[in-house]
DRENBARO-620938 format. One line per 10 residues: number of its first residue (from 1); their letters; for each residue z, y, x of C-alpha. Coordinates in steps of 0.1 Angstrom, whole numbers. Last residue first. Layout:
REM DRENBARO-620938
NUM) A) Z/Y/X; ... $
This chain:
REM DRENBARO-620938
79) LEVDYKQLIE) 147/-102/-388; 134/-133/-364; 98/-136/-354; 88/-171/-353; 50/-167/-361; 65/-180/-398; 89/-162/-402; 69/-131/-401; 54/-141/-431; 83/-140/-449 $
69) KGKGFTGFDM) 95/-106/-436; 60/-90/-446; 71/-108/-483; 97/-83/-485; 73/-51/-468; 52/-58/-500; 19/-72/-501; 15/-93/-470; -8/-123/-488; -40/-114/-477 $
59) IDETEFMIDF) -33/-105/-442; -18/-139/-439; -48/-156/-456; -66/-141/-425; -40/-154/-401; -22/-129/-381; -22/-125/-342; 12/-115/-324; 25/-97/-302; 54/-89/-323 $
49) ADEISAMLRM) 50/-46/-322; 7/-53/-314; 9/-76/-347; 28/-54/-365; 7/-24/-358; -26/-41/-366; -10/-55/-397; -3/-17/-406; -35/-3/-402; -52/-29/-418 $
39) HGVSDWEPIS) -25/-19/-450; -32/15/-448; -75/11/-448; -68/-7/-479; -43/16/-500; -6/21/-483; -2/56/-479; -9/64/-518; 22/42/-526; 25/11/-550 $
29) DFALEDTLAS) -6/5/-536; 6/-27/-517; 42/-30/-526; 74/-16/-513; 102/-40/-532; 117/-51/-503; 131/-13/-494; 113/14/-471; 105/46/-492; 135/61/-482 $
19) DDIELAEKFA) 128/51/-442; 101/78/-437; 61/75/-447; 33/79/-426; 20/48/-431; 12/30/-398; 41/48/-379; 66/41/-410; 54/8/-414; 57/-3/-383 $
9) EKYKEMNTM) 89/18/-373; 100/-5/-404; 94/-37/-383; 106/-25/-346; 140/-21/-360; 136/-45/-385; 131/-70/-347; 157/-49/-329; 150/-23/-304 $
């Protein structure tokens, strides 16, 4: 499984959404599933998928699917 596939799978599992919702514009609070509880599930899912630990600032800045890809670069995750 590629890193991009892992990233997408984390979103799909944590937020219980399908591939069609996964665009760079998908944003926190733009869908009912991505609320504050969904956000924490998503962060944990991504951390598990890539064996990393987000800094608090990154959790707060992780506001869109696209922004998440940028943040993961900081942790040496190539998507």
